[in-house]
C-alpha positions in Angstrom: 0.1 1.7 -10.8 3.8 1.8 -11.9 5.6 1.3 -8.8 8.0 4.3 -8.9 6.5 7.2 -7.2 3.1 9.0 -6.6 1.6 12.1 -6.1 -0.6 14.5 -7.6 0.0 18.0 -6.6 -2.8 20.5 -5.4 -2.1 23.7 -7.3 -0.6 26.6 -5.1 0.0 24.3 -2.3 3.2 24.0 -0.4 4.8 20.5 -0.3 5.0 21.0 3.5 1.4 21.2 3.5 0.6 18.5 1.1 -1.6 20.4 -0.9 -4.9 19.1 -2.1 -6.4 19.8 -5.7 -9.3 22.2 -5.1 -12.8 20.6 -5.0 -11.4 17.2 -4.0 -14.5 15.3 -3.5 -15.3 13.1 -0.3 -16.6 9.7 -1.3 -20.1 8.7 -1.8 -22.6 8.2 0.9 -21.3 5.5 3.7 -22.4 2.0 3.3 -25.2 1.0 5.9 -23.9 0.9 9.6 -20.2 2.3 8.5 -19.1 4.8 10.8 -15.2 4.7 10.6 -13.7 7.3 8.1 -12.3 5.1 5.1 -9.7 7.2 3.0 -8.3 5.0 0.0 -4.8 6.1 -1.2 -3.3 5.6 -4.5 0.6 5.6 -5.0 0.8 6.6 -8.4 3.6 6.7 -11.1 2.9 7.3 -14.8 -0.6 5.7 -14.0 -2.6 8.0 -16.5 -3.7 5.0 -18.8 -5.3 2.9 -15.8 -6.1 5.4 -13.0 -9.8 6.2 -14.4 -10.7 2.4 -14.8 -9.4 1.5 -11.4 -11.3 4.6 -9.9 -14.6 3.6 -11.7 -14.3 0.0 -10.3 -14.2 1.0 -6.5 -17.6 0.2 -5.1 -19.6 3.0 -4.1 -20.5 3.5 -0.2 -17.2 2.2 1.2 -14.8 5.1 1.3 -14.9 8.7 2.2 -12.2 10.2 0.3 -9.7 9.0 -2.3 -6.1 10.4 -2.4 -3.6 10.0 -5.5 -0.1 10.9 -4.7 1.9 11.2 -8.0 5.6 10.5 -7.6 6.7 13.0 -10.2 5.0 11.2 -13.3 6.0 11.9 -16.8 2.3 11.8 -18.0 -0.9 13.3 -16.9 -1.4 11.3 -13.9 -2.1 14.4 -11.8 -4.3 16.2 -14.1 -6.5 13.1 -14.5 -6.9 12.8 -10.6 -8.0 16.2 -10.6 -10.4 16.1 -13.6 -11.8 13.1 -11.7 -12.5 15.3 -8.6 -9.9 13.2 -6.4 -7.5 14.7 -4.0 -4.2 14.9 -5.9 -0.7 15.4 -4.5 2.3 15.7 -6.9 5.8 15.2 -5.6 8.4 18.0 -7.1 10.6 15.1 -7.6 10.6 11.2 -7.6 11.0 9.7 -4.2 10.2 5.9 -4.9 7.4 3.7 -4.0 8.0 3.8 -0.3 8.5 7.5 -0.3 5.4 7.8 -2.1 3.3 5.5 0.7 4.7 8.1 3.4 2.9 10.9 1.7 -0.1 8.8 1.4 -0.6 7.9 4.9 0.6 11.2 6.4 -2.2 12.7 4.2 -4.9 10.2 5.1 -4.1 10.6 8.7 -4.2 14.5 8.6 -7.5 14.0 6.7 -8.9 12.0 9.9 -8.9 8.6 8.4 -9.6 5.9 10.7 -9.1 3.2 8.0 -6.6 3.5 5.1 -6.6 1.3 2.2 -3.7 1.4 -0.3 -4.9 0.6 -3.9 -2.5 0.5 -6.9 -3.9 2.7 -9.5 -2.8 0.2 -12.3 -5.7 -2.2 -12.1 -3.6 -5.2 -11.1 -5.7 -5.4 -7.8 -9.4 -5.9 -7.7 -11.1 -2.7 -6.3 -14.4 -4.8 -5.7 -12.4 -6.7 -2.8 -12.4 -3.4 -0.8 -15.3 -4.3 1.6 -13.4 -7.4 2.4 -10.2 -5.4 3.1 -11.9 -3.3 5.5 -14.1 -5.3 7.4 -11.4 -6.9 9.8 -10.6 -3.6 11.1 -14.1 -2.4 11.3 -14.8 -5.5 13.4 -11.9 -5.0 15.7 -10.0 -8.0 14.5 -7.1 -6.5 12.7 -5.0 -3.5 12.6 -3.3 -4.6 9.3 -4.9 -6.4 6.5 -3.1 -8.1 3.7 -4.6 -9.2 0.5 -3.0 -12.4 -0.3 -2.7 -13.8 -3.8 -1.4 -17.1 -2.4 -4.7 -18.1 -0.4 -6.4 -19.3 -3.3 -4.4 -22.4 -4.7 -3.3 -21.4 -8.2 -4.7 -18.1 -8.0 -1.6 -16.2 -8.6 -0.7 -18.4 -11.7 -4.0 -17.9 -13.3 -3.6 -14.2 -12.6 -0.5 -14.3 -14.8 2.2 -13.7 -12.1 5.4 -15.0 -13.6 6.9 -18.4 -12.4 10.0 -16.7 -11.2 8.0 -14.2 -9.1 5.9 -17.0 -7.3 9.0 -18.9 -6.6 10.9 -15.9 -5.1 7.6 -15.0 -3.3 7.2 -18.3 -1.6 10.8 -18.4 -0.6 11.0 -14.8 0.9 7.9 -15.5 2.6 8.9 -18.6 3.9 12.0 -17.0 5.5 10.1 -14.1 6.8 7.8 -16.5 8.5 10.6 -18.3 10.3 12.0 -14.9 11.5 8.7 -13.6 12.7 7.3 -17.1 13.7 4.1 -16.5 11.7 2.3 -18.4 9.0 1.5 -15.7 6.7 0.5 -17.1 3.1 2.3 -14.0 1.5 4.2 -11.0 2.7 4.5 -9.3 -0.6 1.2 -8.2 -1.8 0.6 -4.4 -2.5 -3.0 -4.4 -1.5 -3.2 -3.4 2.1 -5.4 -1.8 4.8 -4.5 -0.2 7.9 -6.2 1.3 11.1 -5.4 4.8 12.2 -3.8 2.8 15.4 -1.5 0.9 13.1 -0.2 4.0 11.5 0.2 6.2 14.7 2.1 3.3 16.1 4.4 2.0 13.6 7.4 4.5 12.8 6.7 4.0 9.0 8.4 7.4 8.2 11.6 5.9 9.3 11.3 3.0 6.6 12.9 2.7 3.3 11.8 5.0 0.3 11.9 1.8 -1.9 10.0 -1.3 -2.4 11.1 -2.9 0.9 9.0 -0.2 2.8 6.2 -3.2 2.3 8.3 -5.9 4.0 9.4 -3.5 7.0 5.8 -2.5 8.0 4.9 -6.4 8.3 8.1 -6.9 10.6 6.9 -3.7 12.5 3.4 -5.2 13.0 4.8 -8.2 14.4 7.2 -6.4 16.7 4.6 -4.0 18.0 2.1 -7.2 18.2 -0.5 -5.4 16.3 -3.2 -8.1 14.8 -2.7 -9.0 11.2 -5.5 -10.5 9.0 -5.2 -12.1 5.4 -7.9 -12.1 2.9 -7.9 -13.9 -0.4 -7.5 -11.5 -3.6 -7.3 -12.1 -7.1 -4.8 -10.1 -9.3 -4.0 -9.7 -13.0 -0.7 -8.9 -14.7 -0.9 -7.1 -18.1 1.1 -4.6 -20.3 0.0 -1.5 -18.4 0.3 -2.9 -14.8 3.2 -2.2 -12.8 5.9 -4.6 -12.9 9.1 -5.1 -11.0 11.9 -6.3 -13.2 14.3 -9.1 -12.4 17.2 -6.7 -11.4 15.1 -4.7 -9.1 13.5 -7.9 -7.7 17.0 -9.0 -6.8 17.5 -5.7 -4.8 14.1 -6.1 -3.2 14.9 -9.5 -2.2 18.2 -8.7 -0.7 16.5 -5.8 1.2 13.9 -8.2 2.6 16.4 -10.7 3.9 18.2 -7.8 5.5 15.0 -6.6 7.1 14.5 -10.0 8.6 18.0 -10.0 9.8 17.9 -6.5 11.6 14.4 -7.6 13.1 16.0 -10.7 14.7 19.2 -8.5 16.0 16.9 -6.0 17.3 14.7 -8.7 19.1 17.8 -10.5 20.4 19.1 -7.3 22.0 22.3 -7.6 19.9 21.9 -4.5 17.4 19.0 -2.0 18.1 17.1 -0.5 15.1 14.9 2.7 15.1 12.4 1.1 12.9 11.3 -1.1 15.8 11.2 1.7 18.3 8.6 4.1 18.9 
């Protein structure tokens, strides 16, 4: 997925209603023993080249619905999602990666999701891992699951992650762990799963509309004492996969450090933040 926006609009729907495309299909029959409703959300921006392949790779029986949110793409992302019979929402203007996720999660909650999986539609993350992503939530061990590219030694490098991104990932994750007093292997993955309780507890609508949204929800998970589990994943970088350039990466890194500082100031009772209040 191109990390700039997402949402495919349902024809004739109001933005306030987060309209769905007609005939949006529920997922295939549930996997044996699965009772919790699973909704996969795809924050998309110019994802027409990769959306279908990503969708076809999702294992059958592990979801009830797929929601594609197109952040005002310049290509046929919305039309393709509708032709694939997926629920599609299109933003009338681009709001950014974090803003896209807000629409994704609100729509999933409205549709009764007990578990929400965020899967980028660009094929960078392996959809076959979805059963492992949702299992800790199904078993009651987690309210947030992070797919970590760093749990398998050398995995990120073999997947094609640039060296500067690996170094930045390690540095920022180290700082975040110190601030949160945790030992996450990676805090910068875009492959995540959330319980309904998580999304109803964490004030994610107050978060950034940009990339740092992902950082903020991890700090919120720790602040609200919601259990987080990591699972190892593989990733691959290729021409049509989303990629954050160096300049955007610097802005994101500074935003991450600022989030860590705000977390510490709030926890210390020095400066309160609405992002850590119900």
